[in-house]
C-alpha positions, 0 to 999 in steps of 0.5 A: 436352375429350377423350373419353378416360376417366380411367385408374386413377390419375386416377380414384383421384386425383379421389377424393382431391381430392373427399374433401379438399374434404369434410374442408375443408367439415367443418372449416368446419362444426365451426369455425362450430358448425354444427347437429349434423345437418349435421355428421353428414350430412357426416361420414357422406358422408366415411366412405362415400366413403372406404369405397368408395375403400378397397374399390376399392383393396383389391379391384382396385388394390392386388393388381396393383400389389403384384405389378407394383412388388414393394415389399411394404413400401409396399403393406403400409403402405398396407393398415395405413393403410386398417385404421386409417382403417376403425377410425376410420370405424366409431367415427365412424359409431357416434357422434353429433356431440354426443359427446365426441371426435366432431369430433376423430375426424373431424379425425384421420381427415382427417389419416390420409387426407392422409398416406395420399394423399401416400404414394400420390401421391409413391411408389405412383402413380409406381411403378404408372405405370412398372410396365406395369399396364394403367391404362386397363383398371384404370380401367374396372374401378374405375369399374364397381365404384364404380358398384356400391358407390354403388348400395347405400350402406346395404348397404356401411355395414352390411357395414363395421360388421359386419366391424369389430365381428366 
């Protein structure tokens, strides 16, 4: 195994794969009528992983990539997709699993994310790789910021809820 650290695209794609597995796990829990507490804990984990991932992309990844690839339509669409996902995340975090549409909202969030990830992998990431952006350095910055955000998950949750309710 190499000592080489993941570059920005590899790090973001690892997040994509991890959250895809979490959504799969959630679908299995919902299909098997798992206890509400287990479904809620997993849904909240999904929401926090996505919130951290979105902040990383919005703060550190999208700005240099937007400038480098000069594809405003692609980047604008990604930001709109993030806004839609955040809206669903806030709804999910403010609900309980027994409430009507809870499972449906988690399912739709998964579908939004799957679409968003596909566009990033097929369109944005190849353009970013060809653009000359220093993906190794960007990967280091993403790792550092991710550790900071993971250290204060409750503060992040409160910030997300407050920003979306404003």
